[in-house]
N, C-alpha and C positions, 0 to 999 in steps of 0.2 A: 671084513678087517682082518689081514695079514698078522697073522703071531710072526713072530720073530724064535730064532732057532733056539735055543737053549744050550750053554756049554760045547757051542761050537766056534769051531776058529777059522771061516772060511775062508778062501783066497781072495785079496782085496778084487774088487773090480774097479774098470776102470770105464768112462767116458765121460759123458757132460756134464756128470754129478759129481766127479772127481772121485777119489778113496772109497769108496763104501763102507766099507771096516780097516784101520788099521790098525787094530791091539782087538782079543778077544772080549774084552769087557764091554758091554754096554752099558749106556747110560742105562740104572733104573727104571727112568719114564716112557723108555723104549717098551718094556712089556708089560701085555695084558695082565689080568690078574691071573687067567689060568696058566700064562708062561710063569707067572710070582709063583703058583700054586705045584706046577709041575717041576720049579727050581726047589723048592723045600719039602719034596715030597716026603721026606724024612721027618720030619718036624709034625704035631700036633697041625691042627687045620685052624686053629685059631691065631698061629701065628704068621699067618698068610694073611689074614684081618691085619692083626697088627701091626705087617708092614703094609700092605695097603692103606691103611687109615694113614700112617707116616706119610709114607709120600704122599696119599693126594686133597687128604686134608689139611696136614699141615704143612706141604713143601719139604718135608726134611727127610735126606739121603739117609740109605741104613745106618750109617755109622754114628750118627747122631740122635736114635731111637735107643734110650736108656730100657724099656720095657724088651727089648730082645736082647736075649742072652748074649756075653762077650763073645761064646764061640762063635754061635751063631752069627753074627755081626762080620766077626772076622773071616769064615767062609762064604761070607755073600761079597764082601771085599776084595775077593782075587776073581769073581764073576761077573758082578757091575759094578759100574762106579764114576760121579757125575762125569759128567764129558765138559762142564762150563767152568771153565780156570780163570777167578776175576784177576782182569791185568788193568784194570782201572775203576774206578767208579768216582761220580760227581752230584754233590747234592745241593740242591739251588741255595741261593739264600732265604728264601720265605720256607725254606725244607718239607716243599710241596710236590717235590719234583725231586726224584731218583735216574741218573742213569750211568747204567754200567757198560763197561767194555769188558766181552769173555774172548779169551783164546781159545780155541777147539786142538783137538790131537793131532790134528794136519799142522799149526799152526793159522788158520783163516781164523780172521775176527768178524765178533760182528758186536751189535749193541740190540739191548730194549730198557724201554724205558718205565718208569711206574709212574703215574700223577696220581697226587691225591686232592680229592675236591671234599664238597664239604656234608654231599650225599653220595658219593660213591669213589670208588677205586680201579683205577682202568690202566692196565699195562700194553704197551705198544710192544710185537716182536718182530725180530727179522724171522724173516720165511728161506733168504737167502746168504752167503756168505759173497758180498760184492753185487754188482745187479749188473745184465748183459743190455739193459732198455737207454741207456747210454744219454740221458737227460740231465743237460747239461747244464741247468740252474740246480742240480742233484748233489751232496757230496758225494752218494755212495756211488750215485751212475758216473761221477769224475773216474771213480776209483777202479771202475772195471768189475767184472765178474768172476769167483772162484770157484763156488760149485753150488749147490741145492744144500738145503740142511734137511739129517733126516727127523725120523717126526719125534723121537726121545729129544735129541737139541733143540726144537720147537718147544715141546712141552715141558721142558728140563727151566725155561724160561719163567713158564707161568707158575713152576715150583717156586720159584725165588721170590715171585711177585707176594705169591700166598703167605711165605713165611715173614718178608718183608712188612708186608700192611699188619700182619695180626698185631693185638688181637681183634683188629677191625677185619673185617671180609673184603678178598678184592674182588669186586661183580661186574666188570667190562675187561674183553678182550678185542683188541683189536691190532687185527695184521696190517700193519704202517710205518714196520721199521725197514729196515737193509733188505734190499730183496722184492722181486715183483711177483705179490703168492699164486698166480696164478700162471707161473711157469715153470711153478712148482708145485701142479696142479693133485696130483695123487696124494700126497705127504701132509699137505696143505690141507689138503680134506678131512683126512685119514686126524689128523691132528683135532681139528674144528670140531671132528663128534667128538673122540675122544677128552677135547674139554668142558663138552657139555654133558656127558654119558658118568664119567671119572673123575675131573674137579665140580663136576655140581652144575654147572654154571649155561644160565638158560642161553638157549641159542639164539632168543632175539638181543640179549649180553654184547655176543661174537660179531665183528665187522670184519671182511675181508677188501681192500684196497685195490685195487687194480691201475693202471696205467689205460689200459684199455684193449686186453686180448680177447678178442670179440666171440673167435669157438667158444674159447673157456668159459666165458660169462654166459652163452647158452649152455655150457653142457652143467655150469653149477646151476642154473637154472634148473636142469632138469633132474636133479637132486632134491627139487623143493626141499629145503632144509628154511629153517626162518632166521640163517645169519641175516646182517645189512651186509648189503652192498653199496660199498663208498667207491665211486671213479675222478679219478684224477683228469680232469678236464682243461683247465686252467687255458684253453680260448677256446673259441666257439665259429671257428673258420678254419678251413683246412690249411689254408695260406698260414696265416701264423701258428698253427697245434703243430705243422709239417717242422717248423724250426724248432719250436720247444721240446717237442714228442717225436722223437724219430721212426716209433711203431705206428701214428697215422700216416703214414706212409703205407703202410699196410692194409692198417686195417682204420680204415677214414671215419670221417664222423658223422657221414649218415648210415653206417653200417652198428658205429658203435649205439649210435642212436636209438638203432631197431634193436640190437642187442638187448637194450638198457629194458624197453619196451616189454619186451619177451620177459626177464627178468620180472617184471614186474606181475604179467600176466600171470606169468606161470608159479609165483612165490605169495604175491599179495603184499609183498616189502617195497614198501619207495625205497626207491636207490636213491641216493648221496650226490651230487657232484660236488669236487672239492674244485676251488680252485686259489691259487695261490696268488695273491697283489701282486705284482710286479712292474715297478714305479717306472711309467712312460711306455708297457709292453702292453700291458693287457686290462690296464685300468680305466678306460675311456667310456665316458657316455656309449657309444656308440657298442663298443663289447657288453655292456648288458645289457642293451638292447637285442643283440646277438644272440646271449645268454637266456634272454626271457625266453625266444622263440624254443630253444632247445629244450630249458625246464619245464615249459607248459607243455610241448608234447609230451616229456614223460613221467611227466608230474613229480617232480626232482624237487629234492632239499637241496638248497646251494647252502653251503659251507668256506664263508672265502676265511682266508689264512695269513694272516701278514707274514712275509717272507723273513724266515732268519739268513740273516747274512750268510754266504757261504763262499769262500774262499775260490780262485778260479773261475767266476762266474762276476761277467761284468757290471752288471745293476744292482739295484737294493729295493727293498720293498717300499712298497705303495705306502705313503705318509697317512696317517691316522685317518684326518680329515678327507682322505678321497677315500679310501676306505668306505668311511661311515656315509658317503655320498654316493657309490656304486650301491650300498647296501640299501639307500633309500630309492635307490631307482628300481631295484628289485622289488621293493615295496610294496610300492606303487604298481606295479604289477603284479602285484599278489601271489608272488615268489616267496616262498618259504626261504627264506633267509638267516643265517648265525654267523656270527663273526666268531673266530676263534679263538679262545684266551690263549696266549703268545707265553707258555708256558716253556722256563729252563731255559732264557736268551743269554744269563750270566755261564750255563756251562756247557756249549758246544750243544746244543738242543739238537738239530738240524739233524738229518737220519747220515751218519757216516760222516760225523764231523768231528765226532771222540775218537774214531779209531783213525782218521786221518793226522790230529795233532797227534796222536800218539804213535804214525808210523816215523822209523828211524831214518826215511831219506825224509821225514821234511824239517 
């Protein structure tokens, strides 16, 4: 894991990721404990421990840590500062789902979602500002790609969820927000490592979602982590999947399934197939039969997702009766299946919807 430089002000590097650094102050969560120790070399060692506990146990930025001297907090503020500025927040009517819209220093926007359940609390993270995968039924895909997120920008979303969940514990992390996580592979991988090591969330409670980037799935498998892999499948034949998910023209279903089998063999973890139920598109009995064939080969769990309505996409989600019938067809073939609890339909729950609704162009 590469440590970030302390007290440096490098010239911004530009490329596919956009500006790497637009100001000298970094996110506190971009720094390792060794980085923080170096930053506070003139302070007693226990001050580093206090700062670390505040950041990673309580999810609090330095200026909120009253156990640190005021002068130290002021000095830290000149060098490290949160990068996420809240632009909007929505709370569902049942108070169980919170969605944030964040603005980054360069003006890019991202979203994160906290979902509270009876026995767990889950945060859904963004890994990119926008997305280049161009899936038409996804609000993020309609918005286009801006840049990859930095490690600190990813981890800062976890910190927000931790302090928002208190006094209860944040138990699960899913990379299912804006962007394609495996297209930002190195930073997402480092973030996943630090979620488990620094925030102390078990690897089996972390899930990375992908639309199906085959080389990256194989690369992730070779890391032999115990994190979960969720594949956004949505169609079980190439003709339909080419229409729904353009990247399928490069990495077809056969190659994707082979990669899923490889992931299972390398890690021992079961792969999950995500299937957004789209009325009249992928919810027929024939679709279910084709999905059974793929799920059997990979021994995958299938997660059926009632589709949140998305402006700009002409279709709608399948009726609940159709979803249940689809699930019954899978269960009859001994395929493990769940129907996702459809959270936050009253608060622009689909990825990218809050960002789109807040855009001045709309």
